[in-house]
C-alpha positions in Angstrom: 12.7 154.1 179.7 9.7 156.3 179.9 10.1 158.9 177.2 6.9 160.8 177.5 3.5 161.1 179.3 0.1 162.0 178.0 -1.9 164.3 180.1 -3.3 162.5 183.2 -1.1 159.5 182.7 1.5 158.2 185.2 4.7 156.5 184.1 4.8 152.7 184.5 7.8 151.0 186.1 9.5 148.6 183.8 8.9 145.0 184.7 11.9 142.8 185.2 12.5 139.9 182.9 15.1 137.1 182.9 17.7 139.1 181.0 16.7 142.6 182.4 17.9 143.8 185.7 15.5 145.5 188.1 15.3 149.3 187.5 17.2 151.2 190.2 16.1 154.4 191.7 17.6 156.9 194.0 15.2 159.5 195.3 16.3 162.6 197.1 14.5 164.9 199.5 11.4 162.8 200.0 10.0 159.4 200.6 9.0 157.0 197.9 5.4 158.0 198.6 6.4 161.6 197.7 8.2 160.5 194.7 5.3 158.5 193.3 2.9 161.4 194.0 5.2 163.7 192.1 5.4 161.4 189.1 1.7 160.9 189.1 0.9 164.6 188.7 -1.0 165.6 185.6 1.4 166.5 182.8 0.2 169.8 181.1 3.0 170.2 178.6 6.1 168.4 177.4 9.1 169.1 175.1 11.7 166.6 173.9 15.0 166.8 172.0 17.9 164.5 171.2 21.5 165.6 171.1 24.4 164.1 169.3 27.6 162.8 171.1 29.6 166.0 170.3 30.9 168.6 172.8 28.7 171.5 171.3 25.5 169.5 172.2 26.0 170.5 175.9 25.5 174.2 174.9 22.6 173.3 172.6 20.9 171.3 175.4 21.3 174.2 177.8 19.6 176.5 175.3 16.8 174.0 174.7 16.0 173.7 178.4 16.3 177.5 179.0 14.0 178.3 176.0 11.5 175.7 177.0 11.1 176.8 180.7 11.1 180.4 179.8 8.5 179.7 177.2 6.4 178.1 180.0 6.9 181.1 182.2 9.1 179.3 184.8 11.9 181.9 184.9 12.4 181.3 188.6 13.8 177.8 188.2 15.5 178.2 184.8 19.1 178.6 186.2 18.8 175.5 188.4 17.4 173.5 185.6 20.1 174.6 183.1 22.9 173.8 185.6 21.6 170.3 186.2 20.9 169.5 182.6 24.3 170.7 181.6 26.0 168.3 184.0 23.8 165.3 183.0 24.2 165.9 179.3 27.9 166.3 179.7 28.1 162.9 181.4 26.2 161.4 178.4 27.7 163.1 175.3 31.3 163.7 176.6 32.1 161.1 179.2 29.8 158.2 178.1 30.2 159.2 174.4 26.6 158.5 173.5 23.7 160.7 172.4 21.4 162.2 175.0 17.6 162.5 175.1 16.2 165.3 177.1 12.5 165.4 178.0 10.9 168.3 179.8 7.5 167.7 181.5 5.3 170.5 183.0 2.8 169.8 185.8 1.0 171.8 188.4 3.7 171.1 191.0 6.7 172.0 188.9 8.9 170.8 186.1 10.4 167.3 185.7 13.4 166.9 183.4 14.7 163.5 182.2 18.1 163.0 180.7 18.7 159.5 179.1 21.8 158.1 177.5 22.7 154.8 175.9 25.4 153.6 178.1 23.8 151.6 180.9 27.1 150.0 181.9 28.0 153.3 183.7 25.4 152.5 186.4 26.0 153.7 189.9 25.7 151.0 192.5 22.9 152.1 194.9 22.2 150.5 198.3 19.5 150.9 200.8 21.9 152.9 203.0 23.4 156.2 202.1 26.1 156.0 199.4 29.1 158.2 199.4 29.4 159.6 195.9 32.9 161.0 196.5 34.5 164.4 196.4 32.8 167.2 194.4 36.1 167.8 192.8 36.0 164.4 191.0 35.1 164.6 187.3 32.5 161.8 187.5 29.3 161.7 189.6 29.1 165.5 189.9 25.7 165.6 188.1 24.1 163.3 190.7 25.6 165.3 193.5 24.1 168.5 192.1 20.7 166.7 191.7 20.8 165.7 195.4 21.7 169.2 196.4 19.4 171.3 194.1 16.4 169.2 193.1 13.3 168.6 195.2 13.1 165.0 193.9 15.5 163.0 191.6 16.3 159.5 190.7 18.1 157.0 188.3 16.6 154.3 186.2 18.2 151.6 184.1 17.1 149.3 181.2 19.3 147.1 179.1 19.8 149.9 176.6 19.3 153.1 178.4 20.2 154.9 181.6 18.0 157.7 182.7 18.6 160.4 185.4 15.6 162.6 186.2 15.0 165.4 188.6 12.1 167.6 189.6 12.2 171.3 190.5 9.2 172.6 192.4 7.9 176.1 191.6 8.5 178.7 194.3 5.5 180.0 196.1 4.8 183.4 194.7 1.5 185.1 195.7 -0.2 186.9 192.9 -0.2 190.6 192.8 -3.1 192.5 194.3 -5.0 195.3 192.5 -5.5 198.7 194.1 -9.3 198.3 194.1 -9.3 194.5 194.9 -11.3 192.8 197.5 -10.2 192.3 201.1 -8.0 189.2 201.4 -6.9 187.2 204.4 -3.4 188.1 205.5 -2.0 184.7 204.4 -3.0 185.5 200.8 -1.3 188.8 200.6 2.0 189.1 198.7 5.1 188.5 200.7 7.5 191.4 201.2 10.3 192.5 203.5 9.6 194.4 206.7 10.3 197.5 204.8 9.6 197.6 201.1 12.2 199.5 199.3 11.3 201.1 195.9 14.4 202.3 194.0 13.6 205.4 192.0 16.1 205.9 189.1 15.8 208.6 186.5 17.5 208.2 183.1 18.2 211.1 180.7 17.8 211.0 177.0 21.3 209.5 176.6 20.6 206.6 178.9 22.7 207.9 181.7 21.6 207.9 185.3 20.8 211.4 186.7 18.9 210.5 189.9 19.4 207.7 192.4 17.4 207.6 195.6 18.2 206.2 199.1 16.3 202.9 198.4 18.4 202.3 195.3 21.6 202.8 197.3 20.3 200.3 199.9 19.2 197.7 197.4 22.2 197.7 195.1 25.1 199.1 197.3 26.1 202.1 195.1 26.2 205.6 196.4 24.7 208.2 194.1 28.1 209.7 193.2 29.2 206.2 192.0 26.4 205.8 189.4 25.3 209.4 188.4 26.3 209.9 184.8 26.8 206.2 184.1 24.6 204.3 181.6 22.0 202.0 183.2 23.1 199.3 180.7 26.4 199.1 182.7 24.5 197.8 185.7 21.7 195.8 184.1 22.0 192.0 183.4 19.4 191.5 180.7 17.8 188.0 180.4 17.1 187.9 176.6 14.3 185.3 177.0 12.7 183.8 173.9 10.6 186.3 172.1 12.2 189.2 173.9 14.7 191.0 171.7 14.3 194.3 173.4 17.3 195.4 175.4 17.7 197.9 178.2 18.6 200.7 175.8 15.5 200.0 173.7 13.2 199.6 176.7 14.3 203.0 178.1 13.0 204.6 174.8 9.5 203.2 175.1 6.7 205.3 176.5 6.0 202.6 179.1 7.6 199.3 179.9 7.2 196.7 182.6 9.1 193.5 183.3 11.9 191.7 185.0 15.7 191.9 184.7 18.7 191.9 187.0 20.9 194.7 188.5 24.5 193.9 189.3 25.2 195.3 192.7 28.4 196.8 194.1 29.3 193.3 195.6 29.2 191.8 192.1 26.0 189.8 192.7 22.9 190.2 190.4 19.7 191.2 192.2 16.6 190.1 190.3 14.2 193.1 190.1 10.8 193.9 188.8 10.8 197.3 187.0 8.2 199.7 185.8 9.5 202.3 183.3 7.6 205.5 182.4 8.8 208.0 179.8 8.2 211.7 180.8 9.4 215.1 179.7 10.1 218.2 181.7 8.7 221.7 181.1 11.6 222.4 178.6 10.5 219.3 176.6 13.6 217.3 177.5 12.6 213.6 177.7 13.7 211.2 180.4 12.7 207.8 181.8 11.6 207.2 185.4 12.4 203.6 186.6 10.7 202.2 189.7 12.4 198.9 190.8 11.6 196.5 193.6 13.0 193.1 194.4 11.5 190.5 192.1 9.7 188.6 194.8 7.9 191.9 195.7 6.7 192.5 192.1 3.1 192.8 193.3 4.0 196.3 194.5 4.5 197.5 190.9 3.0 194.8 188.6 0.1 195.9 186.5 -2.8 193.4 186.8 -3.0 191.0 183.9 -6.0 191.6 181.7 -8.2 188.5 181.5 -9.8 188.0 178.1 -13.5 187.1 178.0 -14.6 183.9 176.5 -15.8 185.5 173.4 -12.8 186.5 171.3 -14.7 189.4 169.9 -15.8 190.7 173.2 -14.4 193.6 175.2 -11.9 193.5 178.0 -11.3 195.9 180.8 -12.2 199.5 180.1 -14.5 198.5 177.3 -11.6 198.0 174.8 -11.8 195.1 172.4 -9.6 192.2 173.0 -7.0 191.5 170.3 -7.4 187.9 169.1 -3.7 187.8 168.1 -2.7 188.9 171.7 -5.0 186.3 173.2 -3.3 183.6 171.2 0.3 184.7 171.4 0.3 186.5 174.7 1.4 189.9 175.8 3.9 191.4 175.1 4.1 189.8 171.7 7.6 188.9 170.5 9.0 191.4 168.0 11.7 189.0 166.5 10.8 186.3 164.1 12.3 183.3 165.9 10.7 184.3 169.2 7.3 184.8 167.4 7.5 181.5 165.6 8.5 179.6 168.8 5.7 181.2 170.8 3.3 180.3 168.0 4.1 176.6 168.0 4.0 176.4 171.7 0.6 178.1 171.9 -0.7 175.9 169.1 0.5 172.8 170.8 -1.1 173.8 174.1 -4.4 174.9 172.4 -4.9 171.5 170.9 -3.3 169.5 173.7 -0.8 168.1 171.3 2.6 166.4 171.8 4.4 168.4 169.2 3.9 171.3 166.8 5.8 172.8 163.9 5.7 175.9 161.7 7.1 176.1 158.2 7.7 179.2 156.1 7.3 179.2 152.3 10.1 180.2 149.9 9.7 183.1 147.6 8.5 180.9 144.7 6.0 179.1 147.0 7.4 175.7 145.8 9.0 174.6 149.1 8.4 175.0 152.8 11.3 175.5 155.3 11.2 174.4 158.9 11.7 177.4 161.1 10.2 176.4 164.6 9.1 173.3 166.3 8.4 171.9 169.8 8.3 168.3 170.9 10.5 167.4 167.9 14.3 167.1 167.4 14.3 170.8 166.2 18.1 171.1 166.2 18.2 168.4 163.4 15.1 169.6 161.5 15.7 173.3 161.4 15.8 174.7 157.9 14.9 171.3 156.4 12.8 171.8 153.2 9.7 170.0 152.1 7.6 170.5 148.9 4.5 172.5 149.0 2.7 169.9 146.8 3.7 166.6 148.3 1.0 164.6 146.4 -2.3 164.8 144.6 -5.4 166.0 146.3 -6.0 168.4 149.2 -4.2 166.2 151.7 -1.0 166.4 149.7 -0.9 170.2 149.5 0.1 172.6 152.2 -2.3 175.2 150.6 -5.4 173.6 152.3 -6.1 172.4 155.9 -5.6 168.7 156.4 -6.3 166.2 159.2 -4.5 162.9 159.2 -6.0 160.3 161.5 -3.1 157.8 161.4 0.2 158.5 159.7 1.1 154.9 160.0 -1.5 154.1 157.4 -0.1 156.7 155.0 3.8 156.6 155.4 5.4 159.9 154.2 2.3 161.9 154.2 4.0 164.4 156.4 7.7 164.0 155.8 8.7 166.2 158.8 7.1 163.7 161.2 8.7 160.5 159.7 10.3 158.5 162.4 9.1 160.7 165.3 6.4 158.4 166.6 3.6 160.9 165.8 0.4 159.3 164.6 -2.3 162.0 164.1 -1.7 165.5 162.8 -3.6 168.6 161.7 -2.0 171.2 159.4 -3.4 174.5 158.2 -1.9 177.1 155.8 -0.7 180.6 156.7 -1.9 183.0 154.0 -1.5 186.8 153.4 -3.7 188.3 150.8 -4.3 184.9 149.2 -0.6 184.0 149.0 0.8 181.0 150.8 3.4 182.2 153.4 3.7 179.1 155.6 2.1 176.1 157.3 1.3 175.4 161.0 0.8 171.9 162.3 0.0 170.1 165.6 0.7 166.4 166.0 0.0 163.7 168.7 1.3 160.3 169.4 -2.2 158.8 169.5 -4.1 158.0 166.4 -7.5 159.7 165.5 -6.8 162.6 167.9 -8.0 165.5 165.7 -11.1 166.3 163.7 -12.3 169.1 161.5 -13.3 171.0 164.6 -9.6 171.2 165.8 -8.6 172.2 162.2 -11.1 175.1 162.3 -9.7 176.3 165.6 -6.1 176.1 164.4 -7.0 177.8 161.1 -8.7 180.6 163.1 -5.4 181.1 165.0 -3.3 180.8 161.9 -5.3 183.6 160.2 -4.7 185.8 163.2 -0.9 185.4 163.2 -0.2 185.1 159.5 0.2 188.8 158.9 2.5 189.3 162.0 4.6 186.3 160.9 5.0 187.7 157.4 5.9 191.1 158.7 8.5 189.7 161.0 9.8 187.5 158.1 10.2 190.4 155.8 12.0 192.3 158.6 14.4 189.4 159.1 15.0 189.2 155.3 15.9 192.9 155.3 18.3 192.4 158.2 19.8 189.5 156.4 20.2 191.4 153.2 22.0 194.2 155.1 24.2 191.7 156.9 24.9 189.9 153.5 26.0 193.2 151.8 28.3 193.9 154.7 29.7 190.4 154.6 30.3 190.6 150.9 32.0 194.0 151.1 34.3 192.7 153.8 35.0 189.5 151.8 35.8 191.5 148.6 38.2 193.7 150.5 40.0 190.7 152.0 40.2 188.8 148.7 41.4 191.9 146.8 44.1 192.4 149.4 46.3 189.5 148.4 47.5 187.9 145.1 48.9 184.9 146.8 47.1 181.7 145.7 47.5 179.8 149.0 46.4 182.8 151.0 43.3 183.3 148.8 42.3 179.7 149.3 42.7 180.1 153.1 40.6 183.3 153.1 37.9 181.6 151.0 37.5 178.8 153.6 37.9 181.1 156.7 35.2 183.5 155.5 32.6 180.7 155.2 33.3 179.1 158.6 31.3 179.4 160.7 29.2 182.2 159.1 27.8 180.1 156.3 28.7 176.4 157.1 30.2 174.1 159.6 32.9 172.8 157.3 34.3 173.8 153.9 36.5 172.2 151.2 38.0 173.9 148.2 38.8 172.0 145.0 40.9 173.6 142.3 41.3 172.7 138.6 44.7 173.5 137.0 43.4 173.3 133.4 40.6 171.7 131.4 42.4 168.5 131.1 43.1 168.1 134.9 40.9 166.5 137.5 39.7 168.5 140.5 42.3 168.6 143.3 41.4 168.9 147.0 43.4 172.0 147.9 42.0 173.3 151.3 39.9 171.8 154.1 38.6 173.7 157.1 36.2 172.8 160.0 35.0 174.9 162.9 36.4 172.2 165.2 40.1 172.0 164.4 40.3 168.5 165.9 38.2 167.3 163.0 40.1 168.8 160.1 42.5 165.9 159.6 39.7 163.3 159.7 37.6 165.4 157.3 40.5 165.7 154.9 41.2 162.0 155.0 37.5 161.3 154.3 37.3 163.7 151.3 40.6 162.5 149.8 39.2 159.0 149.5 36.1 159.8 147.5 35.8 161.1 144.0 35.6 164.9 143.8 32.3 166.6 142.6 31.9 167.1 138.9 33.0 170.5 137.7 29.7 171.6 136.3 29.6 175.3 135.3 25.9 175.7 136.0 25.5 178.6 138.5 23.9 178.0 141.9 24.4 175.4 144.7 23.7 171.7 144.1 23.5 169.0 146.7 26.4 166.5 146.9 25.6 163.3 148.7 28.9 161.6 148.4 30.4 162.9 151.7 27.4 161.9 153.8 27.2 158.5 152.2 30.9 157.9 152.8 30.6 159.1 156.4 27.7 156.7 156.9 29.7 153.8 155.5 32.6 154.7 157.7 30.4 154.9 160.8 28.9 151.5 160.0 32.3 150.0 159.6 33.5 151.5 162.9 30.4 150.3 164.7 30.7 146.7 163.4 34.4 146.6 164.3 33.5 147.7 167.8 31.0 144.9 168.1 33.5 142.4 166.9 31.6 141.6 163.7 34.4 142.4 161.3 34.3 144.4 158.1 31.3 144.0 155.8 32.3 143.0 152.4 30.5 145.9 150.7 32.3 148.6 152.7 35.7 149.9 151.5 38.5 149.8 154.1 40.3 152.8 152.7 38.5 155.5 154.5 40.0 155.9 158.0 37.8 158.2 160.0 36.1 158.4 163.4 32.5 158.5 164.3 32.9 162.2 165.2 34.1 162.9 161.7 31.2 160.9 160.2 28.8 162.9 162.3 30.4 166.2 161.3 29.8 165.7 157.6 26.6 163.7 157.8 24.3 166.7 157.1 23.5 168.5 153.9 26.5 169.2 151.6 26.3 171.6 148.6 28.8 172.4 145.8 29.2 175.8 144.2 31.3 176.2 141.0 34.1 178.6 140.9 33.8 180.1 137.5 36.2 182.8 136.2 36.7 184.0 132.7 34.1 181.5 131.4 36.1 178.5 132.9 35.5 176.4 135.9 38.7 176.7 138.0 37.4 174.9 141.1 34.5 174.1 143.4 33.6 175.5 146.8 32.0 172.8 149.0 30.1 173.7 152.1 28.7 171.2 154.6 26.6 170.8 157.8 26.7 168.2 160.6 24.3 165.4 160.8 20.7 166.1 159.7 21.2 169.9 159.4 20.2 171.8 156.3 21.1 175.1 154.6 18.6 177.9 154.5 17.9 179.5 151.1 19.3 182.9 152.1 22.6 181.3 153.1 22.9 179.5 149.8 22.3 182.7 147.9 24.9 184.5 149.9 27.4 181.6 149.4 26.7 181.9 145.6 27.6 185.6 145.6 30.8 184.8 147.6 31.8 182.0 145.2 31.7 184.4 142.2 34.0 186.9 144.0 36.3 184.1 145.3 36.6 182.6 141.9 37.8 185.9 140.3 40.2 186.5 143.2 41.6 182.9 142.9 42.0 183.2 139.1 43.8 186.6 139.5 46.1 185.0 142.1 46.8 182.2 139.6 47.6 184.6 136.7 49.8 186.7 139.0 51.7 183.6 140.2 52.2 182.5 136.6 53.4 185.9 135.5 55.7 186.2 138.5 57.2 182.8 137.8 57.9 183.8 134.2 59.4 187.1 135.3 61.6 185.6 137.9 62.8 182.9 135.5 63.8 185.6 132.9 65.4 187.7 135.6 67.5 184.9 136.9 68.7 184.3 133.3 70.2 187.9 133.5 72.3 187.1 136.5 75.8 185.7 136.0 76.4 182.0 136.7 78.6 181.1 139.7 81.6 183.3 140.2 84.9 181.6 139.2 87.6 180.8 141.7 90.6 183.1 141.2 93.8 181.8 142.7 95.4 184.5 144.8 92.3 186.8 144.9 89.3 186.8 147.2 86.1 187.9 145.6 82.7 188.7 147.2 79.5 190.1 145.6 76.3 191.4 147.3 73.4 192.3 145.1 70.0 193.8 146.0 67.3 194.6 143.4 64.8 197.3 144.4 61.0 196.6 144.2 58.9 193.6 145.4 59.4 190.5 143.3 62.4 191.8 141.4 65.5 189.7 141.4 67.3 191.8 138.7 67.1 195.5 138.2 69.2 198.3 136.6 72.4 197.4 138.6 74.5 194.5 137.5 77.9 192.8 138.0 80.0 190.2 136.4 83.3 188.3 136.8 84.4 185.9 134.1 87.6 184.4 132.7 89.0 185.9 129.5 91.9 183.6 128.9 94.5 181.8 130.9 95.5 183.9 133.9 93.3 186.9 132.9 89.8 187.7 134.3 87.3 190.4 133.4 85.1 192.1 135.9 82.4 194.7 135.6 79.9 196.6 137.8 77.3 198.9 136.2 74.1 200.8 136.7 71.5 201.3 134.0 69.3 204.4 134.4 66.0 203.3 136.0 64.8 200.1 137.6 62.5 197.3 136.7 62.2 195.1 133.6 63.2 197.9 131.1 66.5 198.5 132.9 67.0 194.7 133.3 66.8 194.4 129.4 69.7 196.8 129.0 71.5 194.9 131.8 71.3 191.6 129.8 72.6 193.4 126.7 75.5 194.9 128.6 76.6 191.7 130.5 76.5 189.5 127.4 78.3 192.0 125.2 81.1 192.5 127.7 81.8 188.8 127.8 81.7 188.4 124.1 84.0 191.4 123.2 86.5 190.7 126.0 86.9 187.1 124.8 87.5 188.4 121.2 90.6 190.0 122.5 89.5 193.7 122.7 91.0 195.8 125.4 88.9 197.7 128.0 88.4 201.0 126.0 87.5 199.1 122.8 85.0 196.9 124.7 83.2 199.9 126.2 83.2 201.8 122.9 81.5 199.0 121.1 79.0 198.5 124.0 78.2 202.2 123.7 77.4 201.8 120.0 75.1 198.8 120.8 73.2 200.8 123.4 72.6 203.8 121.1 71.4 201.4 118.4 68.6 200.4 120.7 66.9 203.7 119.9 64.0 204.6 122.1 64.7 201.6 124.3 68.2 202.7 125.1 69.2 203.7 128.6 72.2 205.6 130.0 74.7 203.3 131.5 77.5 203.9 134.0 80.1 201.1 134.0 83.3 200.2 135.7 85.1 197.5 133.6 88.4 196.1 134.3 90.8 193.2 133.6 92.6 191.3 136.5 95.9 189.4 136.3 97.1 187.7 139.6 100.8 187.8 139.9 103.3 185.2 141.2 104.5 187.5 144.0 101.0 187.6 145.5 100.0 191.0 144.1 97.5 191.6 141.3 97.5 193.9 138.3 94.3 195.6 137.2 93.4 197.6 134.1 90.2 199.6 134.7 88.0 202.0 132.8 85.5 204.0 134.8 82.7 205.3 132.5 80.6 207.6 134.6 80.5 205.2 137.4 81.3 205.8 141.2 85.0 205.5 141.4 86.5 202.2 142.8 88.1 202.6 146.2 91.4 201.0 147.2 92.0 200.1 150.9 95.7 199.6 151.7 97.0 197.7 154.7 97.8 200.8 156.6 94.1 201.9 156.5 94.3 204.6 153.9 91.6 204.7 151.3 92.1 206.3 147.8 90.3 206.2 144.4 91.7 203.6 142.0 90.6 205.2 138.8 89.6 208.5 137.2 86.1 209.4 135.9 85.3 209.2 132.2 82.1 209.8 130.2 79.1 207.4 130.7 77.8 205.2 128.0 74.6 205.6 125.9 74.9 209.4 125.4 77.5 210.2 122.9 78.3 208.1 119.8 82.0 208.8 119.6 83.8 208.1 122.9 87.5 208.3 123.6 88.1 206.2 126.6 91.4 205.1 128.2 92.3 202.5 130.8 94.3 202.9 133.9 96.6 200.3 135.6 96.4 199.6 139.3 98.5 197.2 141.3 97.0 195.6 144.4 99.6 194.7 147.0 99.1 191.8 149.4 96.4 192.8 151.9 94.9 195.5 149.6 91.2 195.6 148.9 89.4 197.0 145.9 85.8 198.0 146.6 83.4 198.7 143.7 79.8 199.8 144.3 76.8 201.3 142.4 75.2 204.6 143.2 72.4 202.9 145.2 75.0 202.5 148.0 76.5 206.1 147.9 73.1 207.8 147.4 71.4 206.0 150.4 69.3 208.8 152.0 67.7 209.4 155.4 65.8 212.7 155.1 68.2 215.4 153.9 71.3 213.2 154.8 73.1 211.1 152.2 75.8 208.5 152.9 77.9 209.8 149.9 81.5 209.0 148.9 82.8 210.3 152.2 80.6 208.1 154.3 81.6 205.1 152.2 85.2 205.9 152.6 84.8 206.2 156.4 83.2 202.8 156.5 85.9 201.3 154.4 88.7 202.6 156.6 87.4 200.3 159.4 87.8 197.2 157.2 91.6 196.7 157.5 92.5 193.1 157.8 89.1 191.8 156.9 88.4 189.3 154.2 86.6 190.3 151.0 83.3 188.8 152.3 83.6 190.6 155.6 84.3 193.9 153.9 81.2 193.5 151.6 79.0 192.6 154.6 80.2 195.5 156.7 79.5 198.0 153.9 76.0 196.5 153.4 75.2 196.7 157.1 76.3 200.3 157.2 74.0 201.1 154.2 71.0 199.4 155.8 71.5 201.1 159.2 72.0 204.5 157.6 68.2 204.8 156.9 65.1 203.0 158.2 63.1 203.0 155.0 63.5 200.2 152.4 66.0 200.9 149.7 64.5 202.6 146.6 67.4 201.9 144.3 69.2 198.8 143.3 72.5 198.1 145.0 75.5 196.1 144.0 78.9 195.7 145.9 81.9 194.0 144.5 84.9 193.5 146.8 88.2 192.0 145.7 91.1 191.4 148.2 94.7 190.2 147.5 95.7 188.1 150.5 99.2 187.5 149.2 101.2 184.3 149.1 100.3 183.6 152.8 96.7 184.2 153.6 95.8 186.1 156.8 
C-alpha cells in the first residue's frame, strides 16, 4: 500500500506476484484517466497518523482530520472529510478489529485521504459492471456508499496484508475578494454572489444582547426582530473552534475589530455559514456596543479585508509603510492565542517551510533536564504526546538539544533522535528555542530521504525558532497558570469529597473516581493492613467499564509494586510487560502456534485489555502518619505518557487521599471496638417462659450506637420464677451505656442471691452512688414473674421513678399496674416497696422508657395519654403485635429521627389455650 508521496511523485501501482492478487480499484465520478490525473497531482503537504483498534480511536481520527484540514485552510471540505473518515475508520477499528492508518495528502486540486487497515480478507468483490452495495441501512458497506455519494474520486486497493480505501475531495471554486481600489477585471473573475446581496446588520450591546436586527438579517436567518431582540448572539452562533482559535463569540464581541467565519443557526434549525466583520463603537454617552456585518460565506469578498502580502525581505515594510512582523509572517495572522494551537501551527509552518515530511516541537521541563513532546505533524502524535526525552542525549553538540543539529542519515546513528525511532525518517534538522539564554524547547523537521538538510536549512529554521520562542514561552506560562488554578480547584473539591466520608470502601472508590479520567485512563489502589502484610489490590477502575474486569484479572496475577515511602511518582513497568506477554500469547493462539514456553498461562486477558494498560504506569505511595498504608497506581493506554504537571497534581492528591484513607481505617477500628463493647451490654437471647409471651423492641439514639442509656433484661431467677427489668439512665452514649452495664449485671447477681425487689434496687442504688462523679440518675422498673397453673401470672413490681407499666385487660380497659417511687442514684437511703399484680389470661403488661412517651412533634408530645390510646386498640393481639403497633405509632407521631433511646417490653398471658 502506498503510505506517502514526496512532492512531485506519483504513487506506483503494486505489481502482482504469484502469491499476490491484483490490486482492485473502484473509482467514482470519473474515468480512469481522471483518476490517474488526480493521483499524479503534485503533493504539497501530507499528514499521517495511526489509530489503535479501540472505539475511541474513531473520535481521535475525526479530530486528526479536522485539525489537519483546518490547519491547511480547507474549512469548506472539513465536514465531508470528517464524515467519510469516521465511517472508514469505524470499519477498520470496530468492525474489522485492526488498527487504522490515515494519510492526508494536499495538492493543488484538493485533498486525498487514505484509510488503510490490516484485514484484507474483508475485500469487496468488484466487477466491471455496477455493483449493488446493498441498502444504506446495513451496518457494513456504508463507508463506500458515502464515498460514492460525496467524494469526487474514490477507490479501493488490496495487498496481502492491507486494504486501503481512498477518496479525494475537490476544493470548491471560490473567487478571491476584490479590493475597493483594485484594477478592472473581466466579469468571469469577479466574486460570485446572489442576485441581491444581503448584508445583515446586527448591533450588540455591552452585555452581548442583540438590540438591532435589520431586514436583511430577517431574510437571511428567518427570525423577526421581536424574536431576537434582547437575546445573546451566542444563542444563535455556531462557533467552529478551529485549531489555534480559542476565541469564542463572547470574546470576539469585546475586541475593537474582528473578522472571520462562523455559523448562524436559523429559525429552521439549519446553520448558515457566514463571514462576519465586527466593529466596536461607542455612542455619545460613552456606552459601547458592537456592530456586526454578516454575509453568506460564499459572498465573503463583500466584507473581507484584503490579505496583506509580505515583501520578500522580512525586514521590509508592508502596506501603509508599516514594518512586517517576522513572527506573523511565519505563523500567519491571526496568531493563535492558545498554546496547543500555537505549537501545532508552528510545526506545520516549519514542515512546509523546509518541505519536510514531519515536524515536531518539544518543551523543556522547569529544570531543563528533559524535553516533553507537545506538538507534531506527520508522526503518530496521539502516541507520542507528552513523551519525554533527555536534553543531553549524548556527548558533543549533536547529542544536545541546546545546539542546532543536522543529521544526514539516522539509519547510520540509531537512537540519535529517540522521537523518530521506528518512524521511517532518515534526515532531520533540530534547533533550540531559547528565551534570554535559557532553553525552553526544541523544534525539528524530518524527511524520509537521507541527506535532505544542510546548515542552510538549520539557519532558516533557527531564525524562525528565534521569532516564536518568546511567544511560545509566554503561552506556556499562561497555560501553566491555568493548570495551577485548575489544580487548586481540583484539590479543593477532592479534599471536600474525601473529608465527607469515614467509610473505608467509599474512600477507596472516591480516590479512584477522582483520578479517572482527569489524571489517568485507569487506576488501581493497593492497601497495606500493617507492616507485616503484603499490598492487597483493593480497587480497580477504568474509564471504559467493559475493561475493568480484564484489568483486575491482569493486575491480580502480577506482583504488586514495592511499598517504598519515597515521595513522588515512579514508573512501574510490570503491567505493560504483562500486557505485552498476554497479547503475544493471544496472537500466537489465534495463529494456531500454541503457547510459548516462556509465557505464563495464568493471565487471562484480551487484546483490548493489553492495549489499555500498555502505556506508562506510575505508582505513588500513600503515606499517612509516617507509614505506607497503600499505593495509588495510575496508567495510560499503549504508548501514552503522563505530563509532569499531571504527576505533580497526582502526588498532591495522593497525600490527601492517604490521610483520608487512614482516618477511615482508624474510624472503622474504633467503631468495631465500640460496637463489640456495646453488644456485650445487651442481654443474651430472651428465655422462653411457658405460659407467657414476651416481646422486646430496642432503639438506641445516635449514629453507630447499639446501646444507649435505656436498657432491658429478662432472666430466670430460680425454678418457676423470672426477673424482668426496664430502665433509663440519664443521658445517652457511652457514659450512659457504662451505667447500663452496671445496672443489668447487678440486677441479675442480686436477684439470684435471693433478694426481693426492694432489696435489689436499694443495693443497686448504693452501687450507683459509689460511682461518684461517673454516677448517673436511673429510673428503673423491676419485677419478678411467676406463671401459674391456671394460666394467669403473678408479678411483683417496683417502679423507681420510671414511667408506670400499663395493664391492658381483655375488655380493652387500660390501667397503671404500679405506683411511682423515688428514682435511683439520688438519695443514699431509699425505702422502696413492691406491689403484686395478677395478669389474667388475655391481659397484656406494657413497659416502656420515656423515649416513647416523650416523643415530640413541635409542641405536641405523645405522653401517657397517647400511649394509653394506642394500647386500647391492641386487644386480642399477641405480645409481638402489641410492641410493633406501639413502635409504629411512635415513629408516625413525628417525622424527625428519634433523639432519645427507646425500649418497649410487652408481656401477654395467653392462658391455658392460646388465642
